[in-house]
N, C-alpha and C positions, 0 to 999 in steps of 0.2 A: 504494500500500500504506500502511496506517495504522500508525504507530509511537507508542509512549508512552515518556516519559522522566520520571524523578523527579529534579528539580533539587535542588541542595544549595547552601546559603549565600545563598539569596534568599527573598523572601516568597512567590513562587509555589510551589505544591505539586505541580503536574504540568504536563507539556507533551505535547499530542497533536498529531501532524502527519502529513500525507500527502505522499508523494513519488511521482510517476508513473514510468513506464518510461523516460522521457527524462531522468530526474534533475531534474525541475522540481517545486518545492514547490507543491502545489495547495491546501493549507490548513494553518493552525496555530491551536491553541487553548490558552491558558494557563488553569489553574485557580488562582485566587488571584493575588496580586501587584497592582501599581498598574494599575487597569482601563484608564485612558486610554493609558498607555505600552504595555501589552501588546497592546491593540487596534491601536495604531499599528504596532508591530512586525509583527503578523500581516498587516496590510494591505500593508506595505512589502515583505515577503518573498514574498507570494503571486505566483506566476508567475516567480519568480527561480530560476536554476539553483542547486542545492544548494551546490556549491563556491563560487559567488559570495557567497552568504549567509554561509557559514562564514568566508570571507576578511574580509567587512565587519564581522561581529559579534564575532569572536574578540577577547578581551582587553578588552572594554568593562567598566568598573567602575561600581559604584553607590555613590557616596559613599566611605566608608572601607572598604567590602567589597572583597574581592579578586576578585569576580565580579559579574555582573548577570544579569537575565533574558535580555537579548540574548546574552551570553556563554554562558549555560546552553543556549540554543537552538542556538548554534554547536556546543557539545559534543554535544548530542543529534543534530544533523544529521551530525556526524563519525562517529557510530557506525553509520550506515546503510551497508551494503555494496552498492556498485553497480559 
């Protein structure tokens, strides 16, 4: 199923992602943000269990910001009810 999330406090403007019936992340796409970093995040979490990605990405900060694109992805994934 495809989900969309509007991140806050980061450069990216939107996150779209798919989670299958087994709670596996099948795709992630960031709109905006640092292209290389967001592409890397997408490649790393593809095929990962949703809960594992949340655990690994939660709390990551970007410079002096209180959040980051990975942290925002964790927040988005946390909102999926499975």
